[in-house]
C-alpha positions, 0 to 999 in steps of 0.5 A: 500500500505504501508503494502505491501511495508513494508513487501517487504522491510522487506523480503529484509532486512531479506535476507541480515541478513541471508547472513551476518550470513552465512558470519560470519559462513564462517569466523569462519570455515576458521579460524579453517579449513584453517590454510594456510594464503593464503587460509584463505585470499582468502576464506575471500575475496570471502565471503566478495565479495559475501556479498557486492554484496548481500548488493548492490542489496538489497540497490538498491531495498530498494532505489527503494521502497523508491523512488516509495513511496516518488515520489508518483508513487504509488498514481495513481495521476501522469500522465503516461508520468511523471511515464515513465520518472521517471522509465526510469531514475531510471532503467538507474541509476540502470544499471549504478550502477550495472556496475560501483559499483565493487571496483577495476574495470579497467576503460577499462572494465567499458564500457563492463560491462555496455554493459553486463548489457544492454544486461541482461536488454533487455529481461525484457524491452521487457516484460515490454513494452509488458505487459504495452501495454496489461494493456492499452488495457485490463485494467479490466483483472486480471493482475498478472496472465496475466503477469505471463503467458506472462512472461512464454511465452516470456521466453519459446520463448527465450529458443526455439530461443536459442535452434535452433540458432547457437551459437555466436562466441567468441573471441579466437582460434580453437584447432590446434592439429589435432589428438585432434580434431579427437578424439573430433569428435569421442567423439561427435559422441559417446555422440549423436552429441551435436551441440557444437563448441569448442573455446580456449580463448587466450586473457588475463586475461581469457587465464591465467586461467585453466578452461572450461565452456559451454554456451549451447543452447538445445543440442548445444552451445559453449564450451570455454577452456582457453589457460592455460588449453590447455597448461597444460593438455594432450589430454586425459585429455582435452577429459575428460574435454570436455566430462563433458561439453558435459554432461551439453549440452546433459542432458539439464541442462541449459534448465531445470535450465532456466525453474525453474527460469522462473517458480519462476519468474512467482510466484514472479510476481503473489505474488508482483503484487497481493499485490500491485494492491489489495492495495488502491490506484490503482497503474499503471502497469509500477510501479508494473513491475518496482518494480518487476524487481528491487526487484526480485534479492535480494528477491530470497535469499530463493530459492538459496538453491534449485537452487544451489542444482540443479546445484550441482546435475548437476555437479555430473550428468555431471561427471557420463556422462563423466565417461561413455565415457572416464572412471571414472579413467581418469576423476578423475585423470583429476579433481584431477590435476585441483583441485591441481592447486590452492593449496590455495583453501579454504573450505566452511561451510556446511550452506554456501555451501547450500546457495552459492555453485554452485559446489560440494566439490572437495573431494565429486566429486573425492570420487564419481568417485573413488567409481565408479572405485572400 
């Protein structure tokens, strides 16, 4: 058992070492490529925040390994009631730390952050309860494969539910420009009628930003435009932005991304559970599930390049989709305007981008669009 824990702990530490090395590369890159002091400072702030977040997750995971070993949870000698109590306290502590750890978080936002963490934990909690029951009923079944299959079934059921359900309402306002709404309906018809509602976020601090995002469910979902974007852009430019978000929904990018993550989680469940269960002494199912839950985030550093590479490819695909409906020239001009809003935008070291960037470089997107025009 100690060998498995040492290997898992070493893997987590290796991930932090890799992130620290990427941070050093990014700082050196900024010193050479970002002569503007504001861009340099902003780039370093973002890089340091990312490193701090990875370090926080790894520290919590390592503490969980030490706690499971030191409290005797892996010995198989503790009663199920005591094991359940220890794990419940540890999970609650983990959620509270994740919600309150960020430095400078406003007091009024902490409750909302804790609620977001609770919602994020809801699905793994259901999975853990379901698989714990299976472990009690069928103790002789080879559990890791059963757990992985159960996770895939549960993740698939959740995706199907999100695909057929109506998108939840978000606080905000509807577009007031009747001409723009008519043009957007025409765009939706041309794009294959994605079931997307469009909301304008008019509450601070989101309203002051200039951006958009889509929360997709199958071919639908919710597109959120900020008030700053609506105030700045023309109707034609807003149409180009929405066409890009329609591209994500119609091309099923988030659905495929969810499938990739679910498959990777299933593989991780099999690897870790097989190692812990095979090593003497016998360990209870709840302990294994809990260790998988708290370690999967920081242990996934090795697959970040593949996942982020997929997401960068999705941005190019959504650009091509939008260009086919509003024109490459219009979309390129709109993106160039949006990119120019933040003149202190810092670049990324190539290796740092491979591991951490979810969007392609601004210049790469514009060059590809303008290449379509030429």
